[in-house]
TORVEXPA-30727 format. One line per 4 residues: number of its first residue (from 1); their letters; for each residue x, y, z of N, C-alpha, C. Coordinates in pm, 1 decimal. Example, Ala and Ser with C-alpha at 12.3 -4.5 7.8 and 13.67 -1.06 7.14 Angstrom:
// residues 2
1) as) 1319.0,-569.0,780.0,1230.0,-450.0,780.0,1320.0,-330.0,780.0 | 1285.0,-225.0,708.0,1367.0,-106.0,714.0,1290.0,3.0,787.0;
***
This chain:
// residues 176
1) msdw) 7237.2,-13537.9,11126.2,7371.6,-13587.4,11118.5,7398.3,-13657.4,10978.7 | 7493.3,-13616.9,10908.9,7520.8,-13671.5,10778.9,7596.7,-13800.2,10806.6 | 7603.9,-13885.0,10697.4,7667.8,-14026.0,10719.5,7817.3,-14017.0,10738.2 | 7879.2,-13906.3,10715.1,8028.9,-13914.9,10738.8,8066.6,-13859.9,10879.0;
5) ltln) 7978.1,-13797.5,10949.7,8005.8,-13760.0,11085.8,7920.4,-13860.0,11173.5 | 7965.5,-13961.5,11196.8,7885.1,-14079.6,11274.9,7910.3,-14063.9,11419.7 | 7835.9,-14141.8,11492.0,7852.7,-14145.4,11639.9,7983.7,-14165.2,11683.6 | 8059.4,-14274.4,11602.1,8191.1,-14295.0,11630.8,8282.6,-14171.7,11617.2;
9) amaa) 8269.5,-14108.7,11507.8,8345.1,-13996.4,11468.3,8324.9,-13878.5,11578.9 | 8200.5,-13856.8,11609.4,8181.2,-13752.4,11717.0,8239.4,-13790.3,11843.3 | 8227.8,-13923.6,11885.7,8296.4,-13964.3,12008.6,8443.8,-13940.6,12000.4 | 8511.4,-13965.4,11879.7,8657.9,-13954.5,11868.3,8687.2,-13817.0,11882.8;
13) lalv) 8615.5,-13719.8,11812.3,8641.2,-13578.9,11831.4,8628.0,-13527.6,11978.6 | 8525.4,-13578.3,12039.1,8497.1,-13547.0,12180.3,8605.0,-13590.7,12271.5 | 8683.8,-13696.8,12229.1,8793.9,-13747.3,12296.4,8923.6,-13664.3,12262.6 | 8958.8,-13662.4,12135.3,9089.7,-13608.0,12104.7,9106.6,-13452.7,12122.2;
17) ipaa) 8997.7,-13381.0,12115.5,9010.4,-13226.2,12136.2,9057.2,-13200.3,12272.8 | 8981.8,-13248.7,12383.5,9017.9,-13227.9,12519.7,9149.7,-13282.8,12553.3 | 9186.4,-13406.9,12498.1,9315.5,-13467.3,12507.6,9430.6,-13383.8,12459.5 | 9406.5,-13306.7,12352.6,9509.8,-13227.2,12298.2,9527.6,-13108.9,12377.0;
21) vidi) 9422.6,-13046.4,12434.5,9422.1,-12924.4,12514.6,9506.1,-12955.1,12649.9 | 9466.0,-13080.2,12706.6,9529.3,-13124.0,12833.5,9682.4,-13154.3,12798.9 | 9700.7,-13218.4,12688.1,9846.7,-13251.8,12659.2,9932.6,-13118.6,12643.3 | 9873.4,-13015.0,12579.9,9937.8,-12884.1,12564.5,9968.5,-12825.2,12707.9;
25) rqst) 9872.2,-12828.6,12788.5,9868.9,-12758.5,12916.2,9962.2,-12835.1,13032.2 | 9943.3,-12977.4,13022.3,10010.6,-13052.9,13134.7,10112.2,-13154.9,13090.3 | 10119.0,-13166.8,12962.4,10208.2,-13275.1,12903.9,10181.9,-13413.8,12950.9 | 10043.9,-13437.1,12949.5,9992.9,-13559.3,12993.5,9852.0,-13579.9,12934.6;
29) ipng) 9821.8,-13710.1,12929.5,9682.1,-13740.6,12884.6,9626.5,-13837.4,13000.4 | 9520.2,-13789.7,13064.7,9472.4,-13872.0,13187.4,9419.2,-13994.8,13151.4 | 9435.0,-14092.8,13224.6,9377.3,-14230.3,13207.8,9219.8,-14217.3,13220.2 | 9176.0,-14125.2,13290.4,9029.8,-14095.9,13309.1,8965.7,-14065.7,13175.4;
33) ltyp) 9039.3,-14018.1,13076.6,8990.9,-13989.3,12944.3,9011.9,-14115.8,12857.4 | 9117.7,-14171.1,12869.9,9145.3,-14277.9,12757.1,9074.4,-14415.6,12797.0 | 9081.5,-14456.1,12914.4,9018.8,-14586.6,12951.5,8874.3,-14586.9,12916.2 | 8788.0,-14486.9,12970.5,8652.1,-14496.4,12917.0,8627.7,-14492.2,12771.1;
37) aila) 8711.9,-14417.3,12700.4,8699.1,-14408.8,12551.8,8734.7,-14544.5,12490.3 | 8830.3,-14618.4,12540.0,8861.6,-14749.4,12482.1,8747.5,-14840.8,12513.2 | 8686.4,-14837.3,12629.9,8571.4,-14922.1,12658.0,8453.2,-14874.1,12576.1 | 8436.5,-14744.9,12558.7,8322.0,-14709.0,12473.2,8333.4,-14748.2,12326.7;
41) gllf) 8450.3,-14742.6,12274.1,8474.5,-14791.8,12137.4,8441.4,-14936.2,12129.1 | 8491.1,-15013.7,12216.9,8462.5,-15161.4,12212.1,8319.4,-15195.7,12234.5 | 8257.9,-15118.1,12333.6,8116.1,-15145.0,12355.8,8025.4,-15100.4,12243.4 | 8063.3,-14980.3,12174.8,7984.1,-14939.8,12064.8,7987.3,-15048.6,11947.6;
45) gcig) 8094.8,-15115.5,11930.9,8103.5,-15220.9,11829.4,8033.6,-15337.7,11873.8 | 8044.4,-15376.2,11998.2,7994.5,-15510.3,12045.0,7843.9,-15507.7,12070.4 | 7788.0,-15389.3,12099.1,7641.7,-15384.5,12108.1,7566.2,-15336.0,11996.7 | 7649.5,-15300.9,11884.7,7588.2,-15245.9,11767.3,7542.6,-15102.6,11774.9;
49) lgqt) 7600.4,-15029.8,11856.0,7555.8,-14888.7,11880.1,7614.8,-14788.0,11778.0 | 7746.1,-14825.5,11743.1,7818.5,-14744.2,11653.0,7814.9,-14803.6,11504.9 | 7917.3,-14756.7,11429.5,7926.3,-14791.3,11289.5,8023.9,-14906.1,11269.5 | 8070.2,-14972.2,11378.7,8166.8,-15083.8,11367.2,8106.4,-15197.5,11431.1;
53) dcms) 8156.5,-15323.1,11402.5,8118.3,-15430.0,11473.1,8226.4,-15465.2,11573.5 | 8199.1,-15566.5,11658.7,8284.8,-15600.4,11778.7,8419.2,-15636.0,11736.1 | 8443.4,-15714.5,11637.7,8581.9,-15762.0,11583.6,8644.8,-15635.1,11521.7 | 8579.3,-15551.9,11450.8,8640.1,-15431.4,11384.8,8690.6,-15338.6,11491.2;
57) aflg) 8611.4,-15316.8,11598.8,8650.1,-15226.4,11701.4,8777.2,-15281.2,11776.3 | 8777.6,-15408.6,11805.0,8893.8,-15472.1,11871.8,9016.2,-15458.8,11774.5 | 9002.2,-15497.5,11656.1,9123.1,-15488.2,11559.0,9157.3,-15341.7,11547.5 | 9066.2,-15242.2,11547.2,9095.0,-15108.3,11538.6,9173.3,-15062.0,11659.3;
61) fllg) 9140.7,-15120.9,11769.4,9217.8,-15078.8,11898.1,9359.7,-15142.8,11880.9 | 9375.3,-15258.7,11829.8,9503.3,-15307.8,11818.0,9587.5,-15226.6,11715.0 | 9528.5,-15197.8,11604.5,9601.1,-15116.0,11496.7,9640.4,-14986.9,11556.9 | 9575.1,-14930.1,11654.2,9611.8,-14798.6,11701.9,9717.1,-14819.6,11823.5;
65) fvpa) 9685.7,-14918.4,11896.3,9770.2,-14944.8,12018.0,9910.3,-15016.3,11992.0 | 9921.7,-15108.8,11904.9,10039.0,-15180.6,11894.9,10154.8,-15098.4,11824.2 | 10122.6,-15022.2,11722.0,10230.8,-14940.5,11662.1,10274.0,-14828.7,11761.7 | 10178.7,-14782.1,11826.2,10203.9,-14674.1,11927.3,10289.6,-14727.0,12038.1;
69) lfmf) 10261.8,-14840.7,12083.9,10331.6,-14914.6,12191.4,10478.2,-14926.9,12149.8 | 10505.7,-14955.6,12012.1,10646.3,-14972.8,11968.4,10710.4,-14839.5,11962.0 | 10636.0,-14731.4,11925.2,10691.2,-14586.8,11933.5,10726.1,-14553.4,12078.7 | 10642.7,-14592.2,12174.2,10664.7,-14563.8,12311.8,10792.3,-14639.1,12361.0;
73) slng) 10814.4,-14764.3,12312.0,10932.4,-14833.9,12364.0,11061.3,-14767.5,12309.0 | 11048.0,-14687.7,12203.5,11158.5,-14615.6,12150.0,11164.7,-14467.0,12205.8 | 11089.5,-14444.6,12314.5,11083.1,-14314.3,12377.5,11027.2,-14206.0,12284.6 | 10958.3,-14246.3,12175.0,10902.5,-14151.3,12087.6,10780.1,-14081.4,12125.6;
77) iggg) 10693.9,-14144.6,12201.6,10571.6,-14095.1,12251.3,10553.2,-14128.3,12393.8 | 10452.0,-14079.0,12458.9,10423.7,-14118.3,12597.8,10308.9,-14221.9,12612.4 | 10292.8,-14279.1,12726.4,10209.2,-14389.8,12758.8,10056.4,-14345.8,12724.5 | 10022.9,-14210.8,12755.8,9887.5,-14160.0,12738.9,9860.7,-14158.7,12577.6;
81) dvkl) 9957.1,-14127.5,12490.1,9945.8,-14125.8,12357.1,9908.7,-14275.1,12302.5 | 9983.8,-14360.0,12360.4,9952.5,-14502.4,12324.1,9812.1,-14544.4,12345.6 | 9759.1,-14510.7,12469.0,9621.3,-14536.6,12501.0,9523.5,-14465.9,12414.6 | 9562.3,-14335.8,12396.5,9461.4,-14257.5,12306.5,9462.5,-14302.8,12169.8;
85) lgav) 9566.4,-14341.9,12112.2,9564.4,-14401.6,11976.2,9489.9,-14537.3,11973.5 | 9492.0,-14610.9,12079.6,9414.8,-14738.9,12095.9,9270.3,-14706.4,12103.2 | 9236.5,-14599.4,12178.3,9089.6,-14559.0,12186.8,9038.6,-14511.1,12049.4 | 9110.0,-14437.2,11987.6,9070.8,-14393.6,11859.2,9046.6,-14502.5,11753.3;
89) galf) 9146.5,-14593.4,11771.9,9125.3,-14709.3,11683.5,8998.4,-14789.2,11706.8 | 8972.3,-14816.1,11841.0,8861.4,-14879.5,11872.5,8722.9,-14797.9,11831.9 | 8731.6,-14673.9,11846.3,8608.5,-14597.1,11806.8,8591.4,-14590.0,11644.2 | 8692.7,-14586.4,11575.4,8691.6,-14580.3,11432.6,8667.7,-14727.3,11369.6;
93) gysd) 8718.9,-14821.7,11439.9,8729.7,-14960.3,11375.9,8846.0,-14987.7,11283.9 | 8841.3,-15112.2,11247.8,8965.6,-15166.1,11167.3,8994.1,-15091.5,11038.0 | 8894.0,-15069.4,10962.9,8918.7,-15011.2,10831.9,8965.1,-14859.6,10837.7 | 8935.9,-14783.0,10939.0,8971.4,-14641.6,10956.1,9090.7,-14619.4,11041.0;
97) alpv) 9127.3,-14718.2,11126.4,9232.5,-14706.5,11216.9,9373.2,-14673.1,11147.0 | 9408.8,-14754.2,11044.0,9527.5,-14726.1,10977.9,9540.6,-14592.5,10903.5 | 9444.8,-14548.5,10838.8,9452.7,-14406.0,10781.5,9461.5,-14298.2,10885.9 | 9391.9,-14321.7,10995.7,9405.2,-14216.7,11102.0,9550.0,-14221.5,11155.6;
101) fvyt) 9605.4,-14346.2,11176.8,9742.7,-14354.8,11231.4,9845.8,-14290.3,11134.9 | 9825.0,-14316.5,10999.3,9914.0,-14245.7,10900.6,9902.4,-14089.2,10909.0 | 9778.3,-14044.4,10906.2,9760.1,-13898.6,10916.7,9819.2,-13847.9,11046.7 | 9812.4,-13915.9,11150.7,9865.5,-13871.4,11276.9,10017.6,-13870.2,11268.5;
105) ivag) 10081.9,-13969.3,11207.2,10226.6,-13963.5,11190.7,10275.3,-13849.8,11113.4 | 10203.8,-13809.7,10999.5,10243.7,-13697.2,10918.4,10219.7,-13572.3,10999.5 | 10109.7,-13562.7,11072.8,10080.9,-13439.8,11155.0,10178.5,-13430.6,11257.8 | 10227.3,-13531.8,11326.8,10316.0,-13529.5,11429.0,10456.5,-13496.2,11388.5;
109) tala) 10494.1,-13542.8,11267.0,10614.7,-13505.3,11212.1,10614.1,-13351.2,11168.3 | 10515.8,-13299.8,11101.9,10512.6,-13163.2,11083.5,10513.4,-13069.4,11216.0 | 10440.7,-13125.2,11311.0,10433.5,-13049.5,11444.3,10581.3,-13042.7,11489.8 | 10655.7,-13158.6,11491.8,10786.1,-13165.0,11542.5,10879.4,-13059.9,11458.2;
113) imil) 10863.6,-13063.0,11338.6,10945.7,-12971.4,11251.6,10919.8,-12831.9,11287.6 | 10793.7,-12795.1,11303.2,10755.9,-12653.5,11330.2,10809.7,-12626.0,11473.1 | 10814.6,-12714.1,11566.2,10871.1,-12690.4,11702.7,11015.4,-12661.6,11686.5 | 11085.2,-12740.2,11608.5,11227.1,-12728.6,11579.6,11258.0,-12598.7,11513.6;
117) iwrg) 11176.6,-12551.1,11422.1,11195.7,-12430.3,11355.1,11182.1,-12314.2,11456.9 | 11069.9,-12320.9,11544.9,11043.2,-12222.0,11641.0,11159.7,-12203.9,11734.1 | 11221.1,-12317.7,11786.2,11328.1,-12310.6,11874.9,11466.0,-12284.0,11809.0 | 11468.3,-12280.1,11678.4,11593.1,-12253.8,11599.3,11693.8,-12374.9,11612.8;
121) elfq) 11628.1,-12495.9,11612.0,11707.5,-12619.4,11615.6,11699.4,-12715.0,11513.9 | 11639.2,-12676.6,11391.0,11607.4,-12768.1,11290.8,11734.8,-12822.2,11221.9 | 11822.0,-12735.9,11192.7,11941.1,-12780.2,11126.4,12035.7,-12861.3,11216.1 | 12037.2,-12821.9,11351.3,12117.8,-12900.9,11442.0,12059.8,-13043.6,11452.9;
125) slka) 11922.5,-13055.8,11451.3,11859.3,-13180.5,11463.6,11877.2,-13265.0,11341.9 | 11863.0,-13203.9,11223.9,11891.9,-13277.7,11094.0,12031.6,-13325.5,11088.3 | 12129.1,-13251.1,11134.7,12264.1,-13284.1,11132.4,12290.7,-13418.4,11230.6 | 12229.3,-13405.0,11349.9,12232.5,-13512.6,11450.9,12165.8,-13644.7,11387.6;
129) fgvm) 12056.0,-13623.9,11325.2,11989.9,-13735.2,11262.4,12074.1,-13798.1,11148.6 | 12145.8,-13715.0,11071.1,12229.4,-13763.6,10970.8,12345.9,-13846.6,11032.2 | 12409.3,-13790.2,11144.3,12506.4,-13870.5,11211.7,12455.2,-14007.6,11256.7 | 12336.1,-14008.5,11319.2,12285.3,-14132.7,11367.9,12255.3,-14233.8,11245.4;
133) lfsf) 12204.1,-14175.1,11138.5,12170.7,-14264.7,11021.9,12306.6,-14321.1,10966.9 | 12412.1,-14235.4,10947.5,12538.3,-14282.8,10901.1,12598.2,-14387.4,11004.5 | 12591.8,-14360.7,11131.6,12629.4,-14465.8,11224.8,12568.8,-14591.4,11212.5 | 12424.6,-14591.0,11194.7,12351.1,-14712.5,11183.6,12393.0,-14788.6,11060.9;
137) vakg) 12412.3,-14712.4,10946.4,12458.5,-14780.1,10821.6,12603.0,-14847.6,10842.2 | 12697.3,-14767.6,10891.1,12824.6,-14800.6,10896.3,12854.0,-14898.1,11010.0 | 12793.9,-14899.2,11122.9,12833.4,-14969.8,11243.1,12720.3,-15056.3,11290.9 | 12601.8,-15065.1,11227.0,12496.6,-15135.7,11277.2,12408.7,-15065.0,11371.4;
141) pkyi) 12304.0,-15131.8,11422.3,12210.9,-15065.9,11512.7,12278.3,-15011.4,11640.0 | 12264.2,-14890.5,11663.3,12326.8,-14828.7,11780.4,12244.7,-14699.6,11811.8 | 12208.3,-14681.4,11931.5,12117.2,-14565.7,11970.3,12200.8,-14451.8,11984.4 | 12178.3,-14338.2,11905.7,12245.6,-14211.8,11919.1,12127.0,-14112.3,11936.2;
145) pvth) 12107.4,-14045.4,12046.7,11988.5,-13958.9,12060.3,12011.4,-13833.0,11979.1 | 11892.9,-13801.1,11910.1,11881.8,-13679.9,11828.3,11827.6,-13573.2,11937.4 | 11823.6,-13454.9,11900.5,11770.2,-13356.9,11984.0,11638.6,-13394.4,12050.0 | 11626.6,-13391.5,12176.9,11501.2,-13429.9,12234.5,11411.1,-13309.4,12246.3;
149) ihvp) 11294.1,-13319.3,12193.7,11193.8,-13216.5,12205.9,11057.8,-13279.9,12250.3 | 10990.7,-13195.2,12324.1,10850.1,-13239.6,12365.2,10762.7,-13192.7,12261.9 | 10698.6,-13301.6,12204.3,10586.2,-13277.3,12111.7,10450.7,-13327.2,12169.5 | 10353.7,-13236.8,12196.0,10240.7,-13271.8,12249.3,10160.4,-13356.6,12144.5;
153) fava) 10183.1,-13488.2,12145.3,10130.0,-13591.1,12039.4,9999.3,-13596.0,12035.1 | 9919.0,-13569.5,12137.6,9775.9,-13558.2,12127.1,9729.2,-13460.1,12031.1 | 9801.7,-13353.9,12011.6,9769.2,-13258.6,11903.5,9772.8,-13326.1,11770.0 | 9882.1,-13397.2,11748.6,9890.0,-13467.3,11627.8,9779.7,-13575.3,11600.3;
157) iagg) 9748.8,-13653.4,11713.1,9643.9,-13744.5,11700.5,9507.5,-13671.1,11674.0 | 9483.2,-13557.5,11732.9,9362.6,-13480.3,11689.2,9369.4,-13438.9,11542.9 | 9484.8,-13389.3,11503.8,9502.1,-13353.4,11370.5,9482.2,-13467.1,11273.9 | 9523.0,-13594.9,11309.3,9505.6,-13711.9,11230.7,9354.0,-13748.3,11221.7;
161) viwh) 9288.3,-13731.8,11336.7,9132.8,-13767.0,11335.6,9066.8,-13668.1,11244.2 | 9091.6,-13538.2,11260.7,9027.5,-13429.5,11178.7,9059.9,-13443.6,11042.9 | 9182.8,-13479.0,11001.0,9233.0,-13486.2,10872.6,9147.0,-13612.6,10805.8 | 9136.2,-13710.4,10884.9,9066.6,-13841.3,10836.9,8916.6,-13805.3,10810.6;
165) llag) 8860.4,-13730.9,10900.7,8721.2,-13700.6,10877.3,8683.9,-13598.0,10768.0 | 8778.5,-13505.1,10743.0,8774.8,-13421.1,10633.4,8796.8,-13479.8,10499.7 | 8886.9,-13573.9,10496.3,8912.8,-13656.2,10376.6,8792.1,-13731.4,10337.1 | 8734.9,-13790.2,10437.3,8609.3,-13872.3,10410.0,8490.6,-13781.8,10370.4;
169) amqk) 8476.4,-13661.8,10424.9,8379.5,-13575.6,10380.1,8399.7,-13525.4,10239.9 | 8528.7,-13499.5,10201.6,8558.1,-13448.5,10069.8,8534.5,-13569.4,9967.4 | 8562.4,-13688.4,10013.2,8532.5,-13806.8,9924.6,8386.8,-13822.5,9902.7 | 8300.5,-13793.6,10001.1,8159.0,-13805.2,9985.3,8087.5,-13687.5,9920.5;
173) gifq) 8169.7,-13586.7,9890.2,8119.6,-13468.5,9828.9,8056.6,-13372.9,9918.6 | 8077.5,-13378.3,10051.4,8003.0,-13291.6,10141.3,8035.0,-13146.6,10124.7 | 8163.3,-13113.1,10075.6,8204.4,-12968.2,10069.6,8196.5,-12931.7,9923.4 | 8126.1,-12993.5,9831.7,8110.9,-12943.7,9691.2,7999.5,-12855.2,9674.9;
***
């Protein structure tokens, strides 16, 4: 095992790949997958089994969970996605949780755009978003729903994890 594909990284991959498949098939992420992963991430850190320490695992959990909880409160993602991002944060630890989250948001945005293009609704959604933005600027905060689409966000989370691991591998010269 090379130093970029750590126990924590392998555990994260073993979590997000089945979560993505289940999310595509069933539009849900089971608690039976996320709760043990959160516990494993915290335990890895607290007993020194993984590449993080206890505080880093806990802060990583919070860095994954809290922003996702905010997105959930806006009906942007589901509850399983919140727990999955918390688990990924706990597994990766504090220093890697934020880059994974950023990569996940970029992957999720790209996935949503691809779904809108596939459904032929991209321009309609962009127009509705423009109306919402104009309304926000002109009249203050007011919720105007844009086209609602289901994005299997676990796919984006898996993409964010893989992107982060590949970026780390490239940085360490693994693919040179």
